N, C-alpha and C positions, 0 to 999 in steps of 0.2 A: 504493500500500500504506500510505501515511501514514494514510488515513482508518481503516484496519483497526486500526492501532496506537492511534490516538486513541480508537477505539471501545472497546477493551479496557482501556487504561491511562488512566483518568481518575478524578476524584472522583465521577462519576456512574455508579453500578453498572449492570450489564446485567441485565435481567430477561426471563424467558420469558413471552410473551403468548399463544402458541398452540403446541399439540403434536398429534402424531398426524396430520401432514399428509403427503400424497404430495409427491414432488419438484416436479411441475408446480404444485400448489397453493401450495407454499411460495414458489416463485419468483414466481408471480402475485401473491400477497399482499404479498411483499416489494416488488415493483415498485409496487403500489398504494400502499403506505405511503410509499415514496420519492417518488412523484409528489405526495404530500401534504406533503412536507417532513420526514418521519420517517425517519431512518436506521435500517435494519433488517438483520438477519443471518439467513439461513436456514441451518440446520446439520443435517446428517444425524446421527442418534443411534446408528446401527448401526456397529459396528467395521468390518464388511465394506464399507459404503458409503464410508468414508474411506480404508481401506487398499487396497481392490481395485477400487473404482469400481462395486460392485454397489449397486443401489438397490432397496430393499424397499418394499412398499406401506406408507404411513403411518409412516415412520420419520424425519420431519423436524420440527424445532422452529423457531419464529420468535422472535427475540430483539430487544429494543430497549433504549435507555437508559431508566432509571427515570423521568427527567424527561419522557420522551415517552410513557410507558405509557398515560396517560389518553387522549391523542389517538389512539394506535394502536388502543386498544379501541373508540373512537368510530368510527374509519374502518373497522375490521374487522367490527363488530357486524352490519351489514346483509348482509354477503356471506359470512360464515363460519358453519359449523355451531356451535351453542351448545356442544356437547360438546368441540369443538376449542379453545375459549378456555380458558386456564388461570385458575383462581381467583386473584383478586388479594389473597388473605389474609383474615384474620378481620374 
């Protein structure tokens, strides 16, 4: 659990790189990123998925450290739908 604490409590903020994923997609993309050395977190956005274990279609987001954002986008670009990648700002 230390890695989770370090993930959220550091000077390097966490940013969302993908949204609207199903649970299997989120887990697959997280594993793909971690195999490439990018620590990632897949998180359900629905209250019911967290509180009661229900999983709805396309209610997962993928988060990475801001310092890993460019690498994460590079790894995900060939395998993820374009509308699932979150804009990286202006």
